[in-house]
C-alpha angles and dihedrals in degrees: 000000000000114000093237093053091045090053091050091051092049091048091051091048091050092048090052090051092050091049091050090050091048091054090053093047091046089056090048092049091048093051091047089049092051089050103041105028097063091038090077091059095099089052089054090055092050098044107031101045110192092014092052097092090049091053092048090050091052091052093049092046089057093058096075090050091053092047089051088056090054092051095043092050090064095056120108092241094048092092092074092051098041096123092046093050090048090052092052091069099059091034094057093045092043092051090054091048090051090056091048092050090050093055095033100061108284118246092354094060120102087233088077088084091062096072089048091053090046092052090048091050091052090055092049096048108032122069094190129142121277096256092056092045092051092045094051094048092045090052091050091052092046092050092069105016099054096052090046092052094045097046105030106015119204103323095165114025095192093052091045093050094045094049096047094044088052091051091045090055091048089050092053090051091046095049093046091048092051091047091048091053090047092049092048089052090050092049091049090047092050091049092051092047089050090051091049090049090049090050090049092049090046092051090046090049092050091048092050093045090050089053091050090047095047094052096060088036090058089049090053102042099040095057089043090056089047091053094044089051089059095241091133094047138282120322130217119237091254092049092049091048092053093046092050090052089053092048093050092051090045089054090049091051090049090054090049091052090048090051092051092049092047090050091051091051092050093050092047092046090236099118111118114218114214110191124191139156120271141158110259093202094054092044093051093047090052092050092047091051089060090058101040096089092047092051091047092049089056093047094251133127126232108203124193124210102182132146117260094229125064118270110207120207138167112230146121106284095201093052091043092052092047092051095049093042088056095046095047091043091054091048090052094046099048101036118089102167134027110009142239138287126219110204136180120201139164120227131168097333094318134107107230118201115186130193108193121184136180095227129130094285131224125266111249094241091054098050094090089050091057090070095050117107117257090002119141115194089204099049099162124117089247097050116155100222131050124225145122102236094242103104104074094038090052092045092053092048091050091048091052091047088059090050095259139100139233117221136179134209119183142170120197110246095013105063142251137279119208112197123200113197118196127177112257095221121168106281121241118238104287115245120241106273133189130194113271093246091051092047090053094055097082090052091051091046093051091047094048111118094011116131091236091069093066107110097197116120116242118256113266092236090063096050112124119240114270093212098059109165116240092244095044130095120210123207132185114178098161092122089080136259093280094056118102116266116235124191116203117197111189126141095198105090099211095042092046088050091051097045092048092048091056090068103033111117094029100049140035097249129200121182128191133165105222137048090236090059090048092053090049090052091050089059089059101041135001111230125212093234141005126213108193137173115232099221103063128154118268094349123041126225090250090055089048089051091053091047091052093048090049090065112078092209091058101044093100093056112110115234126198118185116212118196148140091235097082100155121130093255091051091050091049091051091051095046092046088053089060105268117150095210143003129214126186128217131280092046138179113247091223091053092051093048092046093049091051090047091051091050091052092047091051090047091055091047090051091049092049092049091048092050091048090050091050091051090048091050091051091049092050089051091051092049092050093047092047090050093052094042093048091053094051094039094050091056093044096047094044091052091046093052091049089053090050089061088056096047096105090058094047125089114264092247091061098047097072097053091048092049090049091050091050093050093050092048090053091050090054090048090054090050091051090048087061089064088066088081089071110101094227096165091055094046098041110033095199095045090095088074094058118104109252121201121219105212095199091052090051091050091052092047091049095052101036123080118251115257117258 
């Protein structure tokens, strides 16, 4: 955003904040005026004698005006008139004081101190700009000074000078006080905006860092999975052990990056909560099953205390899994003997999920510290357990986002119990769900036979160059002209090299590093599918997706977006731009190949359906034309044959044109008869119901007499 526009926006925001504050202070001043201003009525009766009732009446008459200010300040349109409403309070009180001073003796009256107190109160309460503060105080002075000068003149110069100098001093204090309040508000506003900007930059930094971390992470984990799958040849036991260590640490790093990105989304308020109904018992059993082998390997027990019947709940599955994964992971990490218990209870309208372990426990004074971000309870250089201090803080924030809470009870030497409380709201109707294996069957069926499903590694001779220049385009079409054409758009050289190599040998592969190069390639040849990164230089993958979908000739091309930003909102943005699929980094090579295979299979199905529809449209057109031609031709040929019967009685000059007409009509009939070879009923299923005209039958009916 341009700096000038940003400054204008900040100025407008600050002005809105000042106006809102002024409305609040105007209400406070009005309430104080309604309370204090009439309270001096008894003093008027004691001091002013015959004028006392008039003064009391003035005070009471001001109360409805002040109450009207309170009511008006709560209207929707009051924001635009905030300064004016705030000025009404001192103006109405000051006008009453001016009348009292007029009848009470002018400058010599004790009531002269009241306008000074009023001006001082305005400076204490109202943080308005200098021009408004000066205008208000000047109006207060004019309300009593101008009538006095016009009606009485300067009767006593010393009293006049003393009174006005006193009010001038009070005005200076009042204006400075208002300006000081306004400046303090501006400083506070600027500090808060700076904090918000820092938070935005921090979240943006974390998101960008996560992208930069996920890209090399994908380059590390994907080849590791390829090696562990045996695609590069058999492995020795030692090699497999070392590769599995690398894969486990890669997975741990991926979880850490995901936690950082989730934390950035929460702080920026950009995390999208997706609630749905699920069975807590089934979800907890599934999570526990993922930890059973790890607990057993450490000689620990993982006990489950869950109800036998399903317990439905409406919550965010991703946040729920992350919370429980963290709690069970901590129980596994910190417990050396005994084990842990996963428990589900119901208390006072809340679902209570407890993870109780027999670890060392946490001192009571350190329990609040356990939920602080980046806090390690064992912060010494020789600490026994690794960690970043993100997990519990993130888990508590996610629990609160779902309307729940995360609590901890612990006893040193006996263990800890972490308690997740979630609201037991009425569950929504559960969606139709299938087992994961069953849900995966359609994808495998669609991908069956697709080139992407081939697990064989590409030959080394066909591997694309890792150092592809930014302006270069690499092509490898050795798979043959009939192989599908895949366009890879990835600016990262190594990742682009790796993604392209996954498909070499089974596809005709083109790889470029910018969206502009991809659009230029699309002018030369239309690929069958595109695999593009989202974060590309100059033009993003989402913008490339929109540009491709804007061209009618390219709308059938399958597009898969590949990115480190794999959150729900990012996926929605990609799919709304026209992408067919979305895959986050780090990714599994088999998943990427399968997704591309599925896209190609669906593309072929769409093309076959479109071709069948075109053939059906042509057949329907032929049937309709034949129908109309047969109608006209039957009438024409019947009339011609009737005229042939009358030829002997016609003049010789008319016989030849009639004979010519009859011959041409029969030629047209023969041409239409050739359309009978079209298998209309096979091409158009409902064509059998159309009325078909037999030309020979019409000719016979036209030339034969009707039965008696």
